[in-house]
Structure formats: structure tokens, C-alpha cells
N, CA, C and O atoms as a CHARMM CRD file, in Angstrom:
* protein
*
  276
    1    1 MET  N    -88.78500 -35.44000   3.73900 PROA 1      0.00000
    2    1 MET  CA   -88.74700 -36.84300   3.74200 PROA 1      0.00000
    3    1 MET  C    -87.57400 -37.41000   4.31400 PROA 1      0.00000
    4    1 MET  O    -86.55900 -36.73300   4.15000 PROA 1      0.00000
    5    2 THR  N    -87.47800 -38.20000   4.78000 PROA 2      0.00000
    6    2 THR  CA   -86.12400 -38.82600   5.51200 PROA 2      0.00000
    7    2 THR  C    -86.27500 -40.42100   4.68100 PROA 2      0.00000
    8    2 THR  O    -87.34800 -40.96800   4.42600 PROA 2      0.00000
    9    3 TYR  N    -85.25100 -40.82200   4.44000 PROA 3      0.00000
   10    3 TYR  CA   -84.80200 -42.06400   3.83000 PROA 3      0.00000
   11    3 TYR  C    -83.81300 -42.71200   4.70000 PROA 3      0.00000
   12    3 TYR  O    -82.95900 -42.00600   5.23500 PROA 3      0.00000
   13    4 LEU  N    -83.83800 -44.08400   4.91600 PROA 4      0.00000
   14    4 LEU  CA   -83.08300 -45.11500   5.37100 PROA 4      0.00000
   15    4 LEU  C    -82.50300 -46.20800   4.15700 PROA 4      0.00000
   16    4 LEU  O    -83.32400 -46.79600   3.45300 PROA 4      0.00000
   17    5 LYS  N    -80.91500 -46.44200   3.96100 PROA 5      0.00000
   18    5 LYS  CA   -80.73100 -47.24300   3.32000 PROA 5      0.00000
   19    5 LYS  C    -81.39800 -48.53600   3.74800 PROA 5      0.00000
   20    5 LYS  O    -81.66500 -48.86200   4.90400 PROA 5      0.00000
   21    6 VAL  N    -81.69500 -49.42600   2.30300 PROA 6      0.00000
   22    6 VAL  CA   -82.04300 -50.66100   2.75300 PROA 6      0.00000
   23    6 VAL  C    -80.78000 -51.70500   2.92400 PROA 6      0.00000
   24    6 VAL  O    -79.83700 -51.69300   2.13300 PROA 6      0.00000
   25    7 GLU  N    -80.84100 -52.37100   3.74500 PROA 7      0.00000
   26    7 GLU  CA   -79.64200 -53.27300   4.23200 PROA 7      0.00000
   27    7 GLU  C    -79.20600 -54.49700   2.85000 PROA 7      0.00000
   28    7 GLU  O    -80.11500 -55.29200   2.61000 PROA 7      0.00000
   29    8 GLY  N    -78.27600 -54.61100   2.23100 PROA 8      0.00000
   30    8 GLY  CA   -78.01000 -55.35900   1.21200 PROA 8      0.00000
   31    8 GLY  C    -78.20400 -55.05800  -0.10400 PROA 8      0.00000
   32    8 GLY  O    -77.90400 -55.79400  -1.04400 PROA 8      0.00000
   33    9 ASN  N    -78.84800 -53.66400  -0.19300 PROA 9      0.00000
   34    9 ASN  CA   -79.31200 -53.19500  -1.73200 PROA 9      0.00000
   35    9 ASN  C    -78.63900 -51.84200  -1.55300 PROA 9      0.00000
   36    9 ASN  O    -79.06900 -51.20400  -0.59200 PROA 9      0.00000
   37   10 SER  N    -77.75200 -51.30900  -2.21400 PROA 10     0.00000
   38   10 SER  CA   -77.50300 -49.83600  -2.15800 PROA 10     0.00000
   39   10 SER  C    -78.48200 -48.79200  -2.78900 PROA 10     0.00000
   40   10 SER  O    -78.66400 -47.65600  -2.35100 PROA 10     0.00000
   41   11 ASN  N    -79.04900 -49.31500  -3.81700 PROA 11     0.00000
   42   11 ASN  CA   -80.18900 -48.86800  -4.78900 PROA 11     0.00000
   43   11 ASN  C    -81.53300 -48.53100  -4.12300 PROA 11     0.00000
   44   11 ASN  O    -82.33400 -47.69200  -4.53400 PROA 11     0.00000
   45   12 LEU  N    -81.65400 -49.26200  -3.10100 PROA 12     0.00000
   46   12 LEU  CA   -82.87400 -49.01600  -2.49400 PROA 12     0.00000
   47   12 LEU  C    -82.89200 -48.27900  -0.99300 PROA 12     0.00000
   48   12 LEU  O    -82.01300 -48.48900  -0.15700 PROA 12     0.00000
   49   13 VAL  N    -83.86400 -47.51100  -0.81000 PROA 13     0.00000
   50   13 VAL  CA   -84.20800 -46.73000   0.54400 PROA 13     0.00000
   51   13 VAL  C    -85.54100 -46.84000   0.87500 PROA 13     0.00000
   52   13 VAL  O    -86.44000 -46.92300   0.03800 PROA 13     0.00000
   53   14 ARG  N    -85.71600 -46.84400   2.21600 PROA 14     0.00000
   54   14 ARG  CA   -86.82800 -46.75800   2.55200 PROA 14     0.00000
   55   14 ARG  C    -87.58700 -45.30200   3.16900 PROA 14     0.00000
   56   14 ARG  O    -87.08900 -44.67200   4.10100 PROA 14     0.00000
   57   15 ASP  N    -88.58800 -44.98500   2.63300 PROA 15     0.00000
   58   15 ASP  CA   -89.13500 -43.39500   3.06300 PROA 15     0.00000
   59   15 ASP  C    -89.51200 -43.89100   4.39900 PROA 15     0.00000
   60   15 ASP  O    -90.27100 -44.84900   4.54400 PROA 15     0.00000
   61   16 THR  N    -88.98500 -43.24000   5.36900 PROA 16     0.00000
   62   16 THR  CA   -89.58000 -43.38600   6.94300 PROA 16     0.00000
   63   16 THR  C    -90.94200 -42.90300   7.11900 PROA 16     0.00000
   64   16 THR  O    -91.52900 -43.30600   8.12300 PROA 16     0.00000
   65   17 SER  N    -91.48300 -42.20800   6.42400 PROA 17     0.00000
   66   17 SER  CA   -92.95700 -41.33500   6.86200 PROA 17     0.00000
   67   17 SER  C    -93.93000 -42.37700   6.31200 PROA 17     0.00000
   68   17 SER  O    -94.99800 -42.42400   6.92400 PROA 17     0.00000
   69   18 THR  N    -93.76700 -43.34400   5.13700 PROA 18     0.00000
   70   18 THR  CA   -94.62400 -44.10200   4.21500 PROA 18     0.00000
   71   18 THR  C    -94.61300 -45.36800   4.46300 PROA 18     0.00000
   72   18 THR  O    -95.55700 -46.13200   4.25900 PROA 18     0.00000
   73   19 GLY  N    -93.09000 -45.77800   5.10800 PROA 19     0.00000
   74   19 GLY  CA   -92.86700 -47.28200   4.97600 PROA 19     0.00000
   75   19 GLY  C    -92.28200 -47.81700   3.55100 PROA 19     0.00000
   76   19 GLY  O    -91.67000 -48.88500   3.54700 PROA 19     0.00000
   77   20 ALA  N    -92.44700 -47.15100   2.44700 PROA 20     0.00000
   78   20 ALA  CA   -92.11100 -47.63200   1.29100 PROA 20     0.00000
   79   20 ALA  C    -90.94200 -47.65000   0.87300 PROA 20     0.00000
   80   20 ALA  O    -90.16200 -46.75800   1.20800 PROA 20     0.00000
   81   21 ILE  N    -90.52400 -48.78400  -0.04400 PROA 21     0.00000
   82   21 ILE  CA   -89.16600 -48.80300  -0.29400 PROA 21     0.00000
   83   21 ILE  C    -88.82100 -48.31300  -1.70500 PROA 21     0.00000
   84   21 ILE  O    -89.47100 -48.81700  -2.62200 PROA 21     0.00000
   85   22 LEU  N    -87.90900 -47.42000  -1.99800 PROA 22     0.00000
   86   22 LEU  CA   -88.06000 -46.79500  -3.27000 PROA 22     0.00000
   87   22 LEU  C    -86.32400 -47.06600  -3.88200 PROA 22     0.00000
   88   22 LEU  O    -85.27500 -47.02400  -3.24000 PROA 22     0.00000
   89   23 ASN  N    -86.55200 -47.34200  -5.33600 PROA 23     0.00000
   90   23 ASN  CA   -85.42300 -47.49200  -5.84700 PROA 23     0.00000
   91   23 ASN  C    -84.62000 -46.15400  -6.53600 PROA 23     0.00000
   92   23 ASN  O    -85.04500 -45.66400  -7.58200 PROA 23     0.00000
   93   24 ILE  N    -83.66300 -45.72400  -5.98700 PROA 24     0.00000
   94   24 ILE  CA   -82.86900 -44.75700  -6.17700 PROA 24     0.00000
   95   24 ILE  C    -81.88700 -44.34500  -7.30100 PROA 24     0.00000
   96   24 ILE  O    -81.28800 -43.27600  -7.41800 PROA 24     0.00000
   97   25 ASN  N    -81.85400 -45.54500  -8.17900 PROA 25     0.00000
   98   25 ASN  CA   -80.88700 -45.88800  -9.19000 PROA 25     0.00000
   99   25 ASN  C    -81.69400 -45.19300 -10.51700 PROA 25     0.00000
  100   25 ASN  O    -82.71400 -45.60700 -11.06900 PROA 25     0.00000
  101   26 LYS  N    -80.98700 -44.15200 -10.79200 PROA 26     0.00000
  102   26 LYS  CA   -81.53100 -43.33200 -12.04500 PROA 26     0.00000
  103   26 LYS  C    -81.50500 -44.10000 -13.28300 PROA 26     0.00000
  104   26 LYS  O    -82.27500 -43.79700 -14.19500 PROA 26     0.00000
  105   27 ASP  N    -80.70900 -45.04400 -13.39000 PROA 27     0.00000
  106   27 ASP  CA   -80.51200 -45.71300 -14.45000 PROA 27     0.00000
  107   27 ASP  C    -81.61700 -46.78400 -14.57600 PROA 27     0.00000
  108   27 ASP  O    -82.33400 -46.83000 -15.57500 PROA 27     0.00000
  109   28 GLU  N    -81.71900 -47.50100 -13.71200 PROA 28     0.00000
  110   28 GLU  CA   -82.72000 -48.71900 -13.38500 PROA 28     0.00000
  111   28 GLU  C    -84.34500 -48.13300 -13.68800 PROA 28     0.00000
  112   28 GLU  O    -85.26400 -48.58600 -14.37000 PROA 28     0.00000
  113   29 ILE  N    -84.21100 -46.94200 -12.85400 PROA 29     0.00000
  114   29 ILE  CA   -85.87600 -45.97600 -13.22800 PROA 29     0.00000
  115   29 ILE  C    -86.06000 -45.73800 -14.68100 PROA 29     0.00000
  116   29 ILE  O    -87.13200 -46.04800 -15.20100 PROA 29     0.00000
  117   30 SER  N    -84.93200 -45.11900 -15.50100 PROA 30     0.00000
  118   30 SER  CA   -85.04400 -44.75500 -16.82400 PROA 30     0.00000
  119   30 SER  C    -85.52500 -46.08600 -17.66100 PROA 30     0.00000
  120   30 SER  O    -86.35200 -46.15400 -18.57100 PROA 30     0.00000
  121   31 ALA  N    -84.81600 -47.01700 -17.11500 PROA 31     0.00000
  122   31 ALA  CA   -84.92000 -48.44800 -17.90200 PROA 31     0.00000
  123   31 ALA  C    -86.19500 -48.95900 -17.91400 PROA 31     0.00000
  124   31 ALA  O    -86.66400 -49.42700 -18.95100 PROA 31     0.00000
  125   32 ALA  N    -86.99100 -48.91700 -16.58300 PROA 32     0.00000
  126   32 ALA  CA   -88.15900 -49.18200 -16.27600 PROA 32     0.00000
  127   32 ALA  C    -89.17400 -48.38700 -16.90300 PROA 32     0.00000
  128   32 ALA  O    -90.20800 -48.95100 -17.26200 PROA 32     0.00000
  129   33 ARG  N    -89.03800 -47.24800 -17.07100 PROA 33     0.00000
  130   33 ARG  CA   -89.90300 -46.20100 -17.86000 PROA 33     0.00000
  131   33 ARG  C    -89.81900 -46.49500 -19.21700 PROA 33     0.00000
  132   33 ARG  O    -90.81500 -46.27900 -19.90700 PROA 33     0.00000
  133   34 LYS  N    -88.76700 -46.96900 -19.74900 PROA 34     0.00000
  134   34 LYS  CA   -88.80700 -47.10100 -21.12500 PROA 34     0.00000
  135   34 LYS  C    -89.49300 -48.55800 -21.44200 PROA 34     0.00000
  136   34 LYS  O    -90.04100 -48.74300 -22.52900 PROA 34     0.00000
  137   35 ARG  N    -89.44200 -49.46000 -20.56000 PROA 35     0.00000
  138   35 ARG  CA   -89.89400 -50.83500 -20.90000 PROA 35     0.00000
  139   35 ARG  C    -91.69600 -50.60700 -20.84600 PROA 35     0.00000
  140   35 ARG  O    -92.47600 -50.95400 -21.73400 PROA 35     0.00000
  141   36 LYS  N    -92.02000 -49.98800 -19.65200 PROA 36     0.00000
  142   36 LYS  CA   -93.28800 -49.65900 -19.79300 PROA 36     0.00000
  143   36 LYS  C    -93.85300 -48.71400 -21.03100 PROA 36     0.00000
  144   36 LYS  O    -94.85500 -49.10000 -21.63300 PROA 36     0.00000
  145   37 LEU  N    -93.47800 -47.99600 -21.25000 PROA 37     0.00000
  146   37 LEU  CA   -93.68400 -47.26800 -22.51900 PROA 37     0.00000
  147   37 LEU  C    -93.58600 -48.30200 -23.85700 PROA 37     0.00000
  148   37 LEU  O    -94.53700 -48.24600 -24.63600 PROA 37     0.00000
  149   38 GLU  N    -92.61600 -49.13000 -24.12800 PROA 38     0.00000
  150   38 GLU  CA   -92.67700 -50.08800 -25.15300 PROA 38     0.00000
  151   38 GLU  C    -93.54800 -50.95700 -24.97900 PROA 38     0.00000
  152   38 GLU  O    -93.95700 -51.60300 -25.94400 PROA 38     0.00000
  153   39 ARG  N    -94.08300 -51.19200 -23.56300 PROA 39     0.00000
  154   39 ARG  CA   -95.17400 -52.35100 -23.32500 PROA 39     0.00000
  155   39 ARG  C    -96.52900 -51.70200 -23.65600 PROA 39     0.00000
  156   39 ARG  O    -97.47400 -52.33400 -24.13000 PROA 39     0.00000
  157   40 LYS  N    -96.54600 -50.54700 -23.40300 PROA 40     0.00000
  158   40 LYS  CA   -97.87600 -49.84600 -23.71000 PROA 40     0.00000
  159   40 LYS  C    -98.05600 -49.62300 -25.45100 PROA 40     0.00000
  160   40 LYS  O    -99.15100 -49.72500 -26.00500 PROA 40     0.00000
  161   41 GLN  N    -96.90300 -49.33700 -26.10400 PROA 41     0.00000
  162   41 GLN  CA   -97.16200 -49.19900 -27.52300 PROA 41     0.00000
  163   41 GLN  C    -97.19100 -50.75700 -27.86700 PROA 41     0.00000
  164   41 GLN  O    -97.96500 -51.07900 -28.76900 PROA 41     0.00000
  165   42 LYS  N    -96.65600 -51.47700 -27.43000 PROA 42     0.00000
  166   42 LYS  CA   -97.27200 -53.09300 -28.14900 PROA 42     0.00000
  167   42 LYS  C    -98.55500 -53.23900 -27.89200 PROA 42     0.00000
  168   42 LYS  O    -99.20300 -53.80700 -28.77200 PROA 42     0.00000
  169   43 GLU  N    -99.28300 -52.78900 -26.65700 PROA 43     0.00000
  170   43 GLU  CA  -100.75200 -52.96400 -26.13000 PROA 43     0.00000
  171   43 GLU  C   -101.57800 -52.52800 -27.37600 PROA 43     0.00000
  172   43 GLU  O   -102.49100 -53.12100 -27.95200 PROA 43     0.00000
  173   44 GLN  N   -100.88300 -51.08000 -27.67900 PROA 44     0.00000
  174   44 GLN  CA  -101.64200 -50.35400 -28.72100 PROA 44     0.00000
  175   44 GLN  C   -101.65400 -51.09300 -30.12600 PROA 44     0.00000
  176   44 GLN  O   -102.44100 -51.20600 -31.06600 PROA 44     0.00000
  177   45 GLU  N   -100.84300 -51.37700 -29.91200 PROA 45     0.00000
  178   45 GLU  CA  -100.62200 -52.03700 -31.68300 PROA 45     0.00000
  179   45 GLU  C   -101.34300 -53.11700 -31.84700 PROA 45     0.00000
  180   45 GLU  O   -101.84800 -53.31000 -32.95300 PROA 45     0.00000
  181   46 PHE  N   -101.56600 -54.14300 -30.68100 PROA 46     0.00000
  182   46 PHE  CA  -102.11900 -55.03000 -30.68100 PROA 46     0.00000
  183   46 PHE  C   -103.70400 -55.04100 -30.57900 PROA 46     0.00000
  184   46 PHE  O   -104.44400 -55.92500 -31.01200 PROA 46     0.00000
  185   47 ASP  N   -104.05400 -53.93500 -29.95100 PROA 47     0.00000
  186   47 ASP  CA  -105.44100 -53.38100 -30.16200 PROA 47     0.00000
  187   47 ASP  C   -105.89100 -52.98400 -31.39500 PROA 47     0.00000
  188   47 ASP  O   -106.97200 -53.34200 -31.86300 PROA 47     0.00000
  189   48 ASN  N   -105.09600 -52.24900 -31.94900 PROA 48     0.00000
  190   48 ASN  CA  -105.34600 -51.62100 -33.60100 PROA 48     0.00000
  191   48 ASN  C   -105.56700 -53.15500 -34.36800 PROA 48     0.00000
  192   48 ASN  O   -106.53700 -53.48400 -35.05100 PROA 48     0.00000
  193   49 LEU  N   -104.38100 -53.96500 -34.04200 PROA 49     0.00000
  194   49 LEU  CA  -104.54800 -55.03500 -35.08000 PROA 49     0.00000
  195   49 LEU  C   -105.98400 -55.72500 -34.76500 PROA 49     0.00000
  196   49 LEU  O   -106.64500 -56.08900 -35.73800 PROA 49     0.00000
  197   50 LYS  N   -106.48700 -55.91900 -33.50500 PROA 50     0.00000
  198   50 LYS  CA  -107.74100 -56.69500 -33.33100 PROA 50     0.00000
  199   50 LYS  C   -108.76400 -55.93100 -34.06000 PROA 50     0.00000
  200   50 LYS  O   -109.44400 -56.48300 -34.92600 PROA 50     0.00000
  201   51 ASP  N   -108.90300 -54.73900 -33.77000 PROA 51     0.00000
  202   51 ASP  CA  -109.78700 -53.71700 -34.77400 PROA 51     0.00000
  203   51 ASP  C   -109.92700 -53.88200 -35.83100 PROA 51     0.00000
  204   51 ASP  O   -111.03400 -54.09200 -36.32600 PROA 51     0.00000
  205   52 GLU  N   -108.64400 -53.82400 -36.60500 PROA 52     0.00000
  206   52 GLU  CA  -108.64500 -54.27600 -38.22100 PROA 52     0.00000
  207   52 GLU  C   -109.10400 -55.39300 -38.40900 PROA 52     0.00000
  208   52 GLU  O   -109.94700 -55.46600 -39.30300 PROA 52     0.00000
  209   53 VAL  N   -108.81000 -56.43400 -37.80100 PROA 53     0.00000
  210   53 VAL  CA  -109.04300 -57.89000 -38.20600 PROA 53     0.00000
  211   53 VAL  C   -110.64500 -57.88200 -37.78700 PROA 53     0.00000
  212   53 VAL  O   -111.29600 -58.70200 -38.43500 PROA 53     0.00000
  213   54 GLY  N   -111.33600 -57.17600 -36.91000 PROA 54     0.00000
  214   54 GLY  CA  -112.82200 -57.01700 -36.86200 PROA 54     0.00000
  215   54 GLY  C   -113.47200 -56.41600 -37.74400 PROA 54     0.00000
  216   54 GLY  O   -114.65000 -56.62800 -38.03100 PROA 54     0.00000
  217   55 ASP  N   -112.61200 -55.47800 -38.32700 PROA 55     0.00000
  218   55 ASP  CA  -113.31600 -54.71800 -39.75000 PROA 55     0.00000
  219   55 ASP  C   -113.36700 -55.62500 -40.93700 PROA 55     0.00000
  220   55 ASP  O   -114.36300 -55.83300 -41.63000 PROA 55     0.00000
  221   56 ILE  N   -112.18000 -56.14000 -41.09000 PROA 56     0.00000
  222   56 ILE  CA  -112.22100 -57.29800 -41.94200 PROA 56     0.00000
  223   56 ILE  C   -113.39300 -58.19500 -41.90400 PROA 56     0.00000
  224   56 ILE  O   -114.13100 -58.29500 -42.88400 PROA 56     0.00000
  225   57 LYS  N   -113.60900 -58.90300 -40.72500 PROA 57     0.00000
  226   57 LYS  CA  -114.61700 -60.02300 -40.68200 PROA 57     0.00000
  227   57 LYS  C   -115.88300 -59.41200 -41.02000 PROA 57     0.00000
  228   57 LYS  O   -116.73000 -60.12400 -41.55900 PROA 57     0.00000
  229   58 LYS  N   -116.15200 -58.11300 -40.76700 PROA 58     0.00000
  230   58 LYS  CA  -117.48500 -57.35400 -41.08500 PROA 58     0.00000
  231   58 LYS  C   -117.60900 -57.35500 -42.71600 PROA 58     0.00000
  232   58 LYS  O   -118.52400 -57.78700 -43.41700 PROA 58     0.00000
  233   59 MET  N   -116.40600 -56.73800 -43.07800 PROA 59     0.00000
  234   59 MET  CA  -116.67300 -56.50900 -44.67400 PROA 59     0.00000
  235   59 MET  C   -116.96400 -57.80100 -45.26600 PROA 59     0.00000
  236   59 MET  O   -117.97400 -57.94100 -45.95600 PROA 59     0.00000
  237   60 LEU  N   -115.81700 -59.15600 -44.95800 PROA 60     0.00000
  238   60 LEU  CA  -116.53700 -60.11300 -45.57000 PROA 60     0.00000
  239   60 LEU  C   -117.58300 -60.83700 -45.32600 PROA 60     0.00000
  240   60 LEU  O   -118.06600 -61.52400 -46.22600 PROA 60     0.00000
  241   61 THR  N   -118.17500 -60.81300 -43.94300 PROA 61     0.00000
  242   61 THR  CA  -119.68600 -61.03200 -43.67200 PROA 61     0.00000
  243   61 THR  C   -120.64800 -60.21500 -45.00000 PROA 61     0.00000
  244   61 THR  O   -121.39200 -60.69300 -45.85600 PROA 61     0.00000
  245   62 GLN  N   -120.39400 -59.34700 -44.81600 PROA 62     0.00000
  246   62 GLN  CA  -121.14600 -58.08700 -45.78500 PROA 62     0.00000
  247   62 GLN  C   -120.93900 -58.85700 -47.26200 PROA 62     0.00000
  248   62 GLN  O   -121.98600 -59.25400 -47.77500 PROA 62     0.00000
  249   63 ILE  N   -119.97400 -59.05100 -47.83200 PROA 63     0.00000
  250   63 ILE  CA  -119.70900 -59.50100 -49.37200 PROA 63     0.00000
  251   63 ILE  C   -120.18400 -61.19100 -49.33700 PROA 63     0.00000
  252   63 ILE  O   -120.59500 -61.73400 -50.36200 PROA 63     0.00000
  253   64 ILE  N   -120.07800 -61.86000 -48.14500 PROA 64     0.00000
  254   64 ILE  CA  -120.86800 -62.95400 -48.60500 PROA 64     0.00000
  255   64 ILE  C   -122.29100 -62.98800 -48.38700 PROA 64     0.00000
  256   64 ILE  O   -122.96800 -63.91500 -48.83100 PROA 64     0.00000
  257   65 GLU  N   -122.78000 -62.04800 -47.74000 PROA 65     0.00000
  258   65 GLU  CA  -124.44700 -61.86700 -47.67800 PROA 65     0.00000
  259   65 GLU  C   -124.78600 -61.13300 -49.01900 PROA 65     0.00000
  260   65 GLU  O   -125.94600 -61.33400 -49.38100 PROA 65     0.00000
  261   66 LYS  N   -124.01500 -60.29900 -49.87100 PROA 66     0.00000
  262   66 LYS  CA  -124.29000 -59.87700 -51.23500 PROA 66     0.00000
  263   66 LYS  C   -124.24800 -61.02400 -51.88800 PROA 66     0.00000
  264   66 LYS  O   -125.23800 -61.16600 -52.60600 PROA 66     0.00000
  265   67 LEU  N   -123.43200 -61.97300 -51.92900 PROA 67     0.00000
  266   67 LEU  CA  -123.23400 -62.98900 -52.50900 PROA 67     0.00000
  267   67 LEU  C   -124.17800 -64.03200 -52.66100 PROA 67     0.00000
  268   67 LEU  O   -124.39800 -64.63300 -53.71300 PROA 67     0.00000
  269   68 ASP  N   -124.77700 -64.24200 -51.46900 PROA 68     0.00000
  270   68 ASP  CA  -125.78200 -65.34400 -51.29500 PROA 68     0.00000
  271   68 ASP  C   -127.25500 -64.56100 -51.30900 PROA 68     0.00000
  272   68 ASP  O   -128.21600 -65.26000 -50.98500 PROA 68     0.00000
  273   69 GLY  N   -127.48300 -63.32500 -51.61700 PROA 69     0.00000
  274   69 GLY  CA  -128.68600 -62.63300 -51.72600 PROA 69     0.00000
  275   69 GLY  C   -128.87500 -62.67200 -52.69900 PROA 69     0.00000
  276   69 GLY  O   -129.89000 -62.14400 -53.15200 PROA 69     0.00000
């Protein structure tokens, strides 16, 4: 693989075989990975909360049906 520096930004290079622009700053890459992991964890937490609210709604519906029955 051959890389060419991107003019105006020392943290970016262009892969000559694919044309892709790549970030070579390890600190920025690490920070981006950490942000991605945190975002996924928040999404999972939100999904869990939605499931729990759904379960509570079902239980309340069952309670109401028994009281009306």
C-alpha cells in the first residue's frame, strides 16, 4: 500500500490503490472508537428501557383486565 499526504492536513493520507482518505492520527482514531462504543452502549440501554416499559404496560393491562373481569 502506498499513501500520499493530503494537502492541508497532516493527519490524513490517501491510499493510492483505493483512493480512500485515511486518518493516521492514532489519538483521533482511539477517541472515535471510544465514542462509537459509548454510542452503542447508550443505544443498548435505551433498547433495554423500551423493553422494560413494554413489559410494564403488559402487566398493567393484565391487572386492569383482572380488575374489570
